[in-house]
C-alpha positions as CSV (number, residue, x, y, z in Angstrom):
1,M,0.0,0.0,0.0
2,K,1.3,3.5,-0.9
3,S,2.5,5.8,1.9
4,N,-0.3,8.2,1.2
5,E,-3.0,5.6,1.4
6,T,-5.1,4.6,4.5
7,S,-6.8,1.2,4.7
8,A,-10.2,1.7,6.2
9,S,-12.8,-1.0,6.2
10,N,-15.7,1.3,7.0
11,V,-15.5,4.7,5.2
12,L,-18.9,6.3,5.5
13,V,-20.7,9.2,3.9
14,R,-23.7,11.3,5.0
15,R,-25.1,13.4,2.2
16,V,-26.2,16.1,4.6
17,G,-25.7,19.1,2.4
18,T,-27.0,17.5,-0.8
19,A,-30.1,16.4,1.2
20,K,-30.7,19.9,2.4
21,L,-30.5,21.3,-1.1
22,A,-32.9,18.6,-2.3
23,T,-35.3,19.1,0.6
24,S,-35.4,22.9,0.0
25,A,-35.9,22.4,-3.7
26,F,-38.9,20.0,-3.1
27,L,-40.5,22.4,-0.6
28,L,-40.1,25.4,-3.0
29,L,-41.6,23.3,-5.8
30,S,-44.6,22.5,-3.5
31,V,-45.1,26.1,-2.6
32,G,-44.7,27.2,-6.3
33,A,-47.3,24.6,-7.3
34,L,-49.6,25.8,-4.6
35,F,-49.3,29.4,-5.8
36,A,-50.0,28.2,-9.4
37,F,-52.9,26.1,-8.3
38,V,-54.6,29.0,-6.5
39,A,-53.8,31.5,-9.2
40,G,-55.2,29.1,-11.8
41,A,-58.4,28.8,-9.8
42,L,-58.8,32.5,-9.5
43,L,-57.9,33.4,-13.1
44,G,-59.7,30.5,-14.8
45,A,-56.7,28.4,-16.0
46,P,-57.3,25.2,-18.1
47,R,-58.6,22.4,-15.9
48,F,-56.1,19.9,-17.3
49,L,-53.5,21.7,-15.2
50,E,-55.2,20.9,-11.9
51,A,-54.2,17.3,-11.7
52,P,-50.4,17.7,-12.2
53,L,-50.4,20.7,-9.9
54,G,-52.4,18.8,-7.2
55,W,-50.1,15.8,-7.4
56,T,-47.0,18.1,-7.2
57,I,-48.5,19.8,-4.1
58,L,-49.0,16.4,-2.4
59,L,-45.9,14.5,-3.5
60,S,-43.2,17.3,-3.1
61,P,-43.4,17.4,0.7
62,L,-43.2,13.6,0.8
63,A,-40.1,13.8,-1.4
64,A,-38.7,16.5,0.9
65,L,-39.3,14.3,3.9
66,I,-37.6,11.3,2.2
67,S,-34.5,13.4,1.1
68,S,-34.2,14.8,4.6
69,G,-34.3,11.3,6.1
70,L,-31.6,10.1,3.6
71,G,-29.4,13.0,4.6
72,A,-29.4,11.7,8.2
73,M,-28.3,8.2,7.2
74,N,-24.7,6.8,6.8
75,F,-23.8,5.0,3.6
76,K,-20.7,2.9,3.1
77,A,-18.4,4.7,0.7
78,G,-15.2,2.6,0.3
79,S,-12.3,0.9,2.0
80,V,-9.2,2.7,0.8
81,V,-8.5,6.4,1.2
82,S,-5.6,8.1,-0.6
83,I,-4.5,11.7,-0.4
84,E,-2.3,13.5,-3.0
85,S,-1.9,17.3,-3.3
86,G,-4.8,17.9,-0.9
87,E,-7.2,15.7,-3.0
88,V,-8.9,12.8,-1.2
89,A,-9.7,9.8,-3.3
90,I,-12.0,7.0,-1.9
91,D,-11.2,3.6,-3.4
92,G,-9.0,4.9,-6.2
93,K,-10.7,7.2,-8.6
94,K,-14.3,6.2,-7.8
95,T,-14.8,9.3,-5.6
96,T,-12.4,12.3,-5.4
97,L,-12.9,15.2,-3.1
98,R,-10.9,18.1,-4.4
99,A,-9.0,20.5,-2.0
100,E,-11.3,23.4,-2.9
101,E,-14.4,21.3,-2.1
102,L,-13.3,20.6,1.5
103,A,-14.5,23.1,4.1
104,N,-13.7,21.5,7.5
105,G,-12.0,18.5,9.0
106,W,-11.7,17.2,12.5
107,F,-10.8,14.1,14.5
108,S,-13.4,12.5,16.8
109,P,-11.5,10.9,19.7
110,S,-14.5,9.0,21.0
111,E,-15.0,7.3,17.7
112,N,-11.4,7.3,16.4
113,R,-12.7,8.7,13.1
114,V,-11.7,11.6,10.9
115,Y,-14.5,13.7,9.5
116,L,-14.1,15.6,6.2
117,Q,-16.9,18.1,5.4
118,T,-17.4,19.5,2.0
119,K,-18.5,23.1,1.4
120,R,-21.9,21.8,0.4
121,G,-22.2,20.2,3.9
122,D,-21.8,16.5,3.1
123,E,-19.7,14.5,5.7
124,W,-17.2,11.8,4.9
125,S,-15.8,9.8,7.9
126,V,-12.7,7.6,7.9
127,P,-11.8,5.2,10.8
128,V,-8.2,5.6,12.0
129,G,-6.1,3.6,14.4
130,S,-5.0,6.5,16.6
131,A,-5.1,10.2,17.2
132,A,-1.7,10.6,15.5
133,E,-2.9,8.8,12.4
134,G,-6.0,11.0,12.4
135,Q,-3.9,14.2,12.6
136,M,-1.7,13.0,9.8
137,L,-4.7,12.4,7.6
138,L,-5.9,15.9,8.3
139,E,-2.5,17.4,7.6
140,K,-2.3,15.6,4.3
141,A,-5.7,16.9,3.3
142,G,-4.8,20.4,4.3
143,L,-7.4,20.5,7.0
144,D,-5.4,20.6,10.2
145,A,-5.5,23.5,12.7
146,S,-2.5,25.3,11.0
147,K,-4.1,25.6,7.6
148,R,-7.9,25.7,8.1
149,T,-10.4,27.0,10.5
150,W,-13.0,24.6,11.9
151,R,-16.6,25.9,12.1
152,T,-19.1,24.1,14.3
153,R,-22.6,24.7,15.8
154,L,-22.9,23.9,19.5
155,G,-25.7,21.4,19.3
156,P,-28.6,20.3,17.1
157,T,-31.3,22.7,15.9
158,D,-34.0,20.1,14.7
159,F,-36.4,20.8,17.6
160,L,-36.0,24.6,17.3
161,T,-36.6,24.4,13.5
162,A,-39.7,22.2,14.0
163,M,-41.1,24.6,16.6
164,T,-40.4,27.6,14.3
165,W,-42.5,26.0,11.6
166,L,-45.3,25.0,13.9
167,V,-45.5,28.3,15.7
168,G,-44.0,30.8,13.2
169,L,-46.0,29.9,10.1
170,P,-49.5,30.4,11.5
171,M,-48.3,33.5,13.3
172,S,-46.9,34.9,10.1
173,V,-50.0,34.3,8.1
174,S,-52.2,35.8,10.9
175,A,-49.9,38.8,11.1
176,A,-50.0,39.2,7.3
177,E,-53.8,39.2,7.2
178,L,-53.9,41.8,10.0
179,I,-51.4,44.0,8.1
180,V,-53.5,43.7,4.9
181,R,-56.7,44.6,6.8
182,V,-55.2,47.6,8.5
183,S,-53.6,48.9,5.3
184,K,-57.0,48.6,3.5
185,V,-55.8,46.9,0.3
186,P,-58.3,47.5,-2.6
187,S,-60.9,44.7,-2.9
188,T,-60.2,44.3,-6.6
189,M,-56.9,42.7,-5.8
190,P,-57.0,38.9,-4.9
191,L,-56.3,38.7,-1.1
192,F,-54.1,35.6,-1.5
193,F,-51.6,37.4,-3.7
194,V,-51.1,40.1,-1.0
195,V,-51.2,38.0,2.2
196,M,-48.8,35.2,1.1
197,P,-45.8,37.3,0.1
198,I,-46.1,39.3,3.3
199,A,-46.5,36.1,5.3
200,V,-43.3,34.6,3.7
201,V,-41.3,37.7,4.5
202,L,-42.6,37.7,8.1
203,F,-41.8,34.0,8.5
204,I,-38.2,34.4,7.2
205,V,-37.7,37.3,9.7
206,F,-39.2,35.3,12.5
207,S,-37.2,32.1,11.8
208,Q,-33.9,34.0,11.5
209,T,-34.5,36.0,14.7
210,T,-35.5,32.8,16.6
211,S,-32.5,31.0,15.4
212,R,-30.1,33.8,16.4
213,L,-31.8,34.4,19.8
214,F,-32.5,30.9,21.0
215,G,-30.3,28.7,18.8
216,P,-26.9,27.4,19.8
217,A,-23.8,29.5,19.1
218,N,-21.3,28.9,16.4
219,L,-17.6,28.4,17.0
220,I,-14.9,29.1,14.5
221,I,-11.7,27.6,15.8
222,G,-8.6,28.9,14.0
223,A,-4.9,28.9,14.5
224,D,-5.0,32.2,16.4
225,G,-8.0,31.8,18.6
226,V,-11.7,31.0,18.7
227,A,-14.5,33.2,17.2
228,I,-17.9,33.0,18.9
229,K,-20.9,33.9,16.9
230,R,-24.2,34.1,18.9
231,G,-27.3,36.1,18.6
232,F,-26.5,39.4,16.9
233,S,-23.0,39.7,18.4
234,S,-19.7,38.0,18.1
235,D,-16.5,37.6,20.2
236,L,-12.9,36.6,19.5
237,V,-11.0,34.8,22.2
238,K,-7.3,34.7,21.3
239,F,-5.2,31.8,22.6
240,D,-2.7,34.1,24.4
241,E,-5.7,35.5,26.4
242,M,-7.2,32.0,27.2
243,E,-6.7,30.3,30.5
244,K,-9.1,27.4,30.5
245,V,-11.9,25.9,28.4
246,T,-14.9,24.2,30.0
247,I,-17.4,22.4,27.8
248,E,-20.8,21.2,29.0
249,S,-24.0,20.1,27.5
250,S,-25.6,23.6,27.6
251,R,-22.6,25.9,27.5
252,V,-19.0,26.4,26.5
253,T,-17.0,28.7,28.7
254,F,-13.7,30.3,28.1
255,R,-11.9,31.6,31.2
256,L,-9.5,34.4,30.4
257,K,-6.2,35.2,32.1
258,N,-7.7,38.4,33.4
259,G,-10.3,36.4,35.3
260,K,-13.3,37.2,33.0
261,D,-15.4,34.5,31.4
262,V,-16.7,34.5,27.8
263,S,-19.5,31.9,27.2
264,A,-21.4,30.5,24.3
265,R,-24.8,28.8,24.5
266,A,-25.0,25.1,23.5
267,R,-28.1,22.9,23.2
268,H,-27.8,19.2,24.1
269,L,-24.2,19.0,23.2
270,G,-23.3,15.3,23.4
271,Y,-20.1,13.8,25.0
272,Q,-18.7,13.0,21.6
273,E,-19.2,16.5,20.3
274,Q,-17.7,17.9,23.5
275,S,-14.6,15.8,23.2
276,T,-14.1,16.6,19.5
277,I,-14.4,20.4,20.1
278,L,-12.0,20.3,23.1
279,E,-9.5,18.2,21.2
280,R,-9.5,20.7,18.3
281,I,-9.1,23.7,20.6
282,E,-6.2,22.1,22.5
283,K,-4.5,21.1,19.2
284,A,-4.7,24.7,18.0
285,R,-3.6,26.1,21.4
286,A,-0.5,23.8,21.3
287,L,0.3,25.0,17.8
288,H,0.0,28.6,18.9
289,K,2.2,28.1,22.0
290,D,4.9,26.5,20.0
291,R,5.2,29.6,17.8
292,A,4.7,32.2,20.5
293,V,8.4,33.3,20.7
294,E,9.9,35.3,17.8
295,P,13.4,36.8,17.3
296,A,13.7,40.6,17.8
297,S,14.7,41.0,14.2
298,F,11.2,40.2,13.1
299,A,10.2,43.7,14.3
300,L,11.6,44.9,10.9
301,L,8.3,43.8,9.4
302,D,6.3,46.1,11.7
303,R,4.9,49.3,10.3
304,G,5.6,51.6,13.3
305,A,5.1,55.3,12.5
306,R,5.7,54.9,8.8
307,T,3.2,55.8,6.2
308,L,1.8,53.0,4.0
309,A,4.1,54.0,1.1
310,E,7.2,54.1,3.3
311,W,6.4,50.8,4.9
312,T,5.7,48.9,1.7
313,E,8.9,50.4,0.1
314,A,11.0,49.2,3.1
315,L,9.4,45.8,3.1
316,G,10.1,45.5,-0.6
317,A,13.8,46.1,0.1
318,L,14.1,43.7,3.0
319,L,14.9,40.6,1.0
320,S,16.2,42.4,-2.1
321,N,19.8,42.0,-3.3
322,D,20.4,45.7,-2.6
323,S,19.5,45.2,1.1
324,G,21.1,41.8,1.5
325,Y,20.4,39.2,4.1
326,R,23.1,40.4,6.4
327,N,21.7,43.9,6.6
328,A,18.2,42.8,7.0
329,N,18.9,40.0,9.4
330,L,15.9,38.2,7.8
331,T,15.6,35.4,5.3
332,R,12.7,34.3,3.1
333,E,12.1,31.4,5.3
334,Q,11.9,33.6,8.4
335,V,9.4,35.9,6.6
336,I,7.3,32.9,5.7
337,S,7.4,31.7,9.3
338,V,6.0,35.0,10.5
339,L,3.2,34.9,7.9
340,E,2.3,31.4,9.0
341,N,2.7,32.1,12.7
342,P,-0.8,32.7,14.4
343,A,0.9,34.0,17.5
344,A,2.6,36.8,15.7
345,P,1.1,40.4,15.8
346,A,-1.5,41.0,13.1
347,E,0.4,43.9,11.5
348,R,3.6,41.9,11.4
349,R,1.9,39.0,9.6
350,I,0.5,41.5,7.1
351,G,3.9,42.9,6.7
352,A,5.3,39.5,6.0
353,A,2.6,38.9,3.3
354,I,3.4,42.2,1.7
355,T,7.2,41.4,1.7
356,L,6.7,38.1,-0.1
357,A,4.4,39.8,-2.6
358,K,6.9,42.5,-3.3
359,I,9.6,40.1,-4.3
360,N,7.2,38.2,-6.5
361,D,7.5,35.0,-4.6
362,G,5.7,32.4,-6.6
363,E,4.4,30.6,-3.5
364,A,3.3,33.9,-1.8
365,P,-0.4,33.9,-2.9
366,L,-1.0,30.3,-1.9
367,R,0.8,30.6,1.4
368,T,-1.1,33.9,2.2
369,R,-4.4,32.3,1.4
370,I,-3.6,29.3,3.6
371,A,-2.7,31.7,6.5
372,A,-5.9,33.6,5.9
373,G,-7.9,30.4,5.9
374,A,-6.5,29.4,9.3
375,S,-7.3,32.7,11.0
376,A,-10.4,33.0,13.2
377,N,-9.9,36.8,13.3
378,P,-12.0,38.2,10.5
379,R,-10.0,41.4,10.2
380,V,-6.7,39.5,9.7
381,R,-8.4,37.0,7.4
382,I,-9.8,39.8,5.1
383,A,-6.5,41.7,5.0
384,L,-4.5,38.6,4.0
385,E,-7.0,37.5,1.4
386,H,-6.9,40.9,-0.2
387,I,-3.0,40.8,-0.3
388,A,-3.2,37.3,-1.8
389,D,-5.4,38.7,-4.5
390,G,-3.0,41.5,-5.3
391,H,-4.9,44.3,-3.5
392,L,-3.3,46.4,-0.8
393,D,-6.0,48.2,1.2
394,E,-4.7,50.5,4.0
395,E,-8.1,50.4,5.7
396,D,-7.8,46.6,6.1
397,I,-4.4,47.0,7.7
398,L,-5.6,49.7,10.0
399,L,-8.7,47.8,11.1
400,A,-6.7,44.6,11.9
401,A,-4.1,46.6,13.9
402,Q,-6.7,48.7,15.7
403,E,-8.7,45.6,16.7
404,E,-5.5,44.0,18.1
405,S,-4.6,47.1,20.1
406,Q,-8.1,47.4,21.5
407,R,-7.9,43.7,22.6
408,E,-4.6,44.2,24.3
409,R,-5.9,47.2,26.2
410,K,-8.9,45.3,27.4
411,Q,-6.7,42.4,28.5
412,K,-4.6,44.7,30.7
413,R,-7.6,46.1,32.5
């Protein structure tokens, strides 16, 4: 067996994302058919259209229910997994997941399985013999903590979604009818065509508000910290601020070194999910700690009091032949290490990205995008992504630096 292959007798796949798309499509088809049926009845459409529209109205929800059920089921996908250049192949060329298709990856210690999640939302799981083997698989796929953030919701939302439909839909229709009556819509216009669009808008607002206010929070675990998205607010807990992490069924709490707590609401978070989240956080923290110390010469990448033009000009000369490595006290490898170091100051990492771009380093765009993809800090991620695309925006740099300065001041209080 090749060195990049893993023998796995029980590779499973859950078509979660595909099923969600299919379910949504069937539900939209049912609603569209209902609109067409009612419109036809009001406007006198040919009667031969009633039967196909009626069957569509009845069968589309059933198809949606079936597709939703299939999305919750595991299917055997293969027995050999090989990884080459970030592409994951299941049993040779039968199934190939390209690097750009992969969104998340994590190791579940309670199951000894590695999970690979596509951007569509489908989940592939591969059994491994140990945590080390699982980490190696994630690294080969480019999904380990140093290269990619991991996004997860703290618990299921099925019950909340069901209650939203049961309560929100009739409330939205009733509210829409009340709005129409109060606004005194002309009687010549069919009431259905006025009430239903308003009801749909009200239901979308209701469902989104309910999800944000009562649903579990989302965590984005990066190489530099953990972003918490809950309700209509968000927090970023950097690893150098973090003292302890406590994960329970109903809450995840981050104890900071200044004694404060930052918490995120969870809903029925199982032991398996708790262990997986904690394992990923600890892995990222260990990576961050290993890279926390930098030589003083790396301060050459800092902006300081210089204007953007002066800074970029100086960065362009750092690794040039005119400056020389002896004068700069920096090498290309050191600049790359700063860019890829989540523990380095944000402005310094941005300076490293600009330096590599200035010398037309062929690997710079890819390395910068990888560094951006591993950052939980949205300001740093946006700035690095723009530099990778060849756009240098001073506002991005200022926002990233200002946010870091504000966080440092809060930490000292």
